[in-house]
C-alpha positions, 0 to 999 in steps of 0.5 A, a space after each residue: 519568166 515562166 509562171 510561178 508555182 501555185 499562181 492564181 487567176 482571179 476571174 470576176 463575174 465568173 458564175 456563168 457565160 463568158 466568165 465561167 468559160 474563162 475560168 474553165 479555160 485558165 484552169 485547163 492551162 494550169 492556173 488555180 482559179 478564183 471564181 468570183 460571183 456576186 449573187 449566183 452562188 449555184 452558178 459559181 459552184 457549178 463552175 468550180 465543180 466542172 473545173 475540179 472534175 476536169 482535174 483543176 483547182 478552183 474555189 468560189 469567192 463571193 464579193 461585190 466588186 462594185 462596192 468593196 475593198 479590192 485590196 482585202 479581196 485580193 489578199 483573201 484570194 491569195 491566202 486561200 488559193 495562191 498569189 493572184 498573178 492573173 486578173 481577168 476583169 469580166 464583171 459587167 452589166 448593161 442598161 441600154 437606152 438612147 442618150 436622151 432617155 438615159 438616167 444618171 443611175 443608168 450611167 453610174 451603174 454601168 460605169 461603176 460596174 464595168 470600169 471602176 472595179 476593173 481599175 481598182 482590182 488592177 491597181 491592187 493586184 499589180 503590187 503582187 505581180 510586180 513583186 513576183 515580176 510576173 503578171 497577166 491582166 486581161 480586161 474584157 472590153 467590147 467591140 462597142 468600145 471603138 464602134 458606135 452602137 446606138 442605145 449604148 452610150 454608157 456601155 460604150 464609154 465604159 468599154 472604151 475606157 477599159 481599152 484606154 486604161 489597158 494601154 496606159 497601164 501596160 506601158 507603165 508596167 511592161 518592164 516589170 514582167 507584167 502584161 496588160 491586154 484587153 479582149 473585145 467580144 462582139 455578139 456572143 451567145 450569153 444570157 445578156 444577149 438572149 433577149 436581143 433580136 439575134 437574126 437581125 444582129 447576125 446579118 451585120 456580122 461578116 461571119 454570119 453567126 454569134 460567137 461562143 463564150 469558149 471562143 472568147 475564153 480561148 483568147 483570154 487563155 492565150 493572153 494569160 499564157 507564157 506564150 504571150 509574154 511579149 504581147 501587151 497593151 493590145 486589144 484582141 477582137 473576138 467578133 466575127 469581123 465586126 470591127 474589120 
């Protein structure tokens, strides 16, 4: 089936970086876009403005996806913008340290931001997608999920969990016209990576450069499109060859 009219794509953590780039890319492909943010209202409104200036439709929605009623949130977005038939679980956080020094709070915050909300939102968005017999779920994982990176056991666990969740739910809903996929970025130039030693990291990347948020967004745009209707349960790596 082709995408129904007035379909909305909900992108979590979309006020800047990869999330903002994804929101803009999906709007460029004709989706109404719900730009979710927790605290950066100015960034979310800037993303909305950029989409509207390009001829798209978007609205900012404040919500802390780590601590809220995902069913009510999805209903609010649907009532104000259109039925949520695409969901991009992008909201994330990192608290790095070696396992011996990682606190319970560091573990809980990372799992509770990167993994648990993605499950809840996916579970509650699937009801509307199955009813429409059309839906796209894209989870933003990481090359760190299947590839060891010292100091990120909590982050790796969350991202590996996203990939496993993606495969399982994809198999459960494949007959209903709903696809579930993941995109696994490598080292992308964002605020989250700005404080890292990029020169050293780039040496380990076959492409010898950082990726851009727009390159990640292009992968999401494809997976959310009608052209990807037979692609489900997979992980698309955008990492300059790090996972090769």
